[in-house]
C-alpha positions in Angstrom: 0.1 0.2 0.1 1.0 3.4 -1.0 1.5 6.2 1.7 0.5 9.7 0.4 1.9 12.5 1.7 0.6 16.2 1.4 2.3 18.1 -1.2 1.8 21.5 0.3 3.2 20.5 3.8 6.3 18.9 2.1 7.1 21.7 -0.1 7.0 24.2 3.2 9.2 21.4 4.8 11.3 22.2 2.0 11.3 26.1 1.3 14.3 27.8 2.0 12.5 30.7 3.3 11.3 28.6 6.5 14.5 27.0 7.0 15.8 30.2 7.3 12.7 32.2 9.6 13.8 28.9 11.6 17.4 29.7 11.9 16.7 33.6 13.0 14.4 32.9 15.6 16.8 30.2 17.0 19.3 33.1 16.4 17.3 35.4 18.7 16.3 33.1 21.2 20.2 32.5 21.6 20.4 36.2 21.7 18.1 36.8 24.6 18.9 33.7 26.6 22.6 35.6 26.0 21.3 38.5 27.7 19.6 37.4 30.1 22.8 35.6 30.7 24.9 38.4 31.0 22.3 40.5 33.2 21.9 37.7 35.6 25.5 37.4 35.6 26.2 41.5 35.8 24.1 41.1 38.7 25.8 38.5 40.3 29.0 40.8 39.8 27.4 44.1 41.5 25.6 42.2 44.1 29.1 40.4 45.0 30.7 43.8 44.5 28.2 45.6 47.1 28.1 43.3 49.4 32.3 42.8 49.5 31.7 47.0 49.9 29.2 46.5 53.0 31.5 43.8 54.7 34.8 46.5 54.1 32.1 49.0 55.5 31.6 46.9 58.5 34.7 46.4 59.2 35.7 49.9 59.1 33.2 50.8 61.4 34.1 47.9 64.2 38.1 49.2 63.7 36.2 52.7 64.9 34.3 51.1 67.4 37.2 48.8 69.0 39.3 52.5 69.0 36.9 54.6 70.5 36.2 51.6 73.6 40.1 51.2 73.4 40.0 55.7 73.9 37.4 55.8 76.2 38.9 52.9 78.7 42.2 55.0 78.5 40.1 58.1 79.6 38.6 56.3 82.2 42.1 55.3 83.5 43.1 58.7 82.8 39.9 60.0 85.1 40.8 57.0 88.0 44.5 58.0 87.7 43.6 61.8 88.3 41.0 61.3 90.9 43.5 59.0 93.1 45.7 62.3 92.4 43.4 64.5 93.9 42.4 62.8 96.5 46.0 62.7 97.7 46.3 65.7 97.2 43.6 66.6 99.4 44.6 64.5 102.1 47.8 65.5 101.6 46.5 69.1 102.2 44.3 68.0 105.4 47.2 66.6 107.0 49.6 69.8 106.2 46.9 72.2 107.4 46.2 69.6 110.7 50.2 69.2 111.2 49.9 73.2 110.9 47.1 73.9 113.4 48.5 71.7 115.9 52.0 73.5 115.3 50.5 76.7 115.8 48.4 75.5 118.6 51.2 74.2 120.2 53.6 77.7 119.7 50.2 79.6 121.2 50.5 77.4 124.4 53.9 77.8 124.4 54.3 82.0 124.4 50.9 82.0 126.5 53.4 79.8 128.9 56.4 82.6 128.4 53.4 85.4 129.1 52.4 83.8 132.3 56.2 82.9 133.6 57.3 87.0 132.5 54.0 88.4 134.5 54.9 85.9 137.8 58.5 87.4 137.4 57.5 90.9 137.1 55.1 90.5 139.5 56.7 88.6 141.6 54.1 86.1 142.7 54.8 82.3 143.8 52.9 80.1 141.3 50.9 80.9 138.1 47.9 78.5 137.2 47.0 78.1 133.5 43.5 76.9 131.7 43.9 75.2 128.3 42.2 72.9 126.4 38.8 74.2 126.4 36.2 72.0 124.1 32.7 72.4 123.2 30.3 70.1 121.9 26.5 70.4 121.0 23.9 68.4 123.1 20.5 66.8 122.1 19.1 70.1 123.5 19.3 72.9 121.0 20.9 75.4 122.6 22.9 73.6 125.0 26.1 72.9 124.9 29.0 70.8 126.9 32.3 71.9 127.9 35.1 71.0 129.5 38.7 72.5 130.3 41.5 71.9 132.4 43.8 74.1 135.0 47.3 73.4 135.5 49.8 74.7 137.9 53.0 76.1 136.0 55.1 76.4 138.9 56.2 72.8 140.2 56.1 72.3 144.0 54.0 75.4 144.5 51.6 73.1 146.7 48.1 73.5 146.9 46.3 75.7 145.1 42.5 77.0 145.6 40.3 79.5 144.1 37.1 80.0 142.3 36.7 79.6 138.2 34.4 81.9 136.4 33.2 81.5 132.7 32.1 84.4 130.4 30.4 84.0 127.0 31.2 87.1 124.8 29.3 87.9 121.7 26.4 89.6 119.9 23.2 90.8 120.8 21.1 92.7 118.7 23.9 93.6 116.4 26.1 94.9 119.9 28.7 93.1 121.6 27.4 91.5 125.1 29.4 89.6 128.0 27.3 87.2 129.3 28.8 85.1 132.7 27.1 81.2 133.0 25.2 83.4 135.9 22.8 85.2 134.1 22.6 82.3 131.1 19.3 80.7 132.7 20.2 76.8 132.5 23.5 76.8 132.6 25.6 74.4 134.6 27.4 75.1 137.0 27.2 78.6 137.2 31.2 78.7 139.0 33.5 76.5 139.7 35.3 75.9 142.8 39.1 74.8 142.1 41.2 73.1 144.6 44.7 71.1 143.0 48.2 70.7 143.0 48.9 69.7 139.6 46.1 69.8 137.5 42.2 70.0 137.8 39.5 69.3 135.1 36.2 71.0 134.9 33.3 70.4 133.5 30.0 71.8 132.1 27.3 73.2 130.0 25.9 76.5 128.9 22.9 77.4 127.5 22.5 80.5 124.9 19.5 82.3 124.1 17.9 82.2 121.2 19.0 86.5 120.4 22.5 85.8 121.3 25.2 84.7 119.2 28.7 83.5 121.0 31.9 84.3 119.6 34.3 83.8 122.5 34.7 82.3 126.0 36.7 83.8 128.8 38.0 81.8 131.8 39.0 83.8 135.0 40.6 82.2 137.6 40.3 84.0 140.9 43.0 82.4 143.6 42.3 82.2 147.3 45.7 80.8 148.2 48.6 83.2 148.2 51.1 83.9 146.4 49.1 82.9 142.9 48.2 85.4 140.2 44.7 85.9 139.0 44.6 84.5 135.4 42.2 85.6 132.5 42.3 83.3 129.2 40.6 83.5 125.8 38.8 80.7 123.9 37.0 80.4 120.4 33.7 79.6 120.4 34.4 75.7 118.2 32.9 72.8 118.2 34.8 69.5 118.0 
């Protein structure tokens, strides 16, 4: 049996124009594919470059961060050193101030003793007393202050020294200077002290200061009863310990 073929289809298949169009279509597809591939690979390269740039930027930021952290640590250490140096300077200054005050107090005490002795020689007395170490402290009761001081005999082997000790508070009241003995300061106790000593004697008591009075100094007056003793008056600043 003989198979019949369509003359039109066979001719079209063998037609040169058909083959040319087919080749052109294949070439176009190849060009398109190459373009798409090129664009894809170009995009990959761009992405790689962008990623590399980002990584480099991140690395630079991390390095800058590390450098800043090191600077901050160094500044903190420097601040600690400076603060410690300031503390040492402050402590040294405070120590020197205390030593200077102690030296000044000692010099003042020596000057007073010399003054007492000169007075003793000038007035021909046999003994002379000194009030020292006057200390003030606040109490739980407003306006009331505790005090203590010592009276000592500067002349060895003088014997027993007797007498009275009175205290006055010097300050301002109504803008004017006022001297108030303990007897006029209600609530102060005792109002005076009885003295009886051979070498030294300690005294203490309380001073009640009225609200309208501003104390500045204290005066301790030693009024001896024993013959040969010279009366003594000592002034102390109103200073809390």
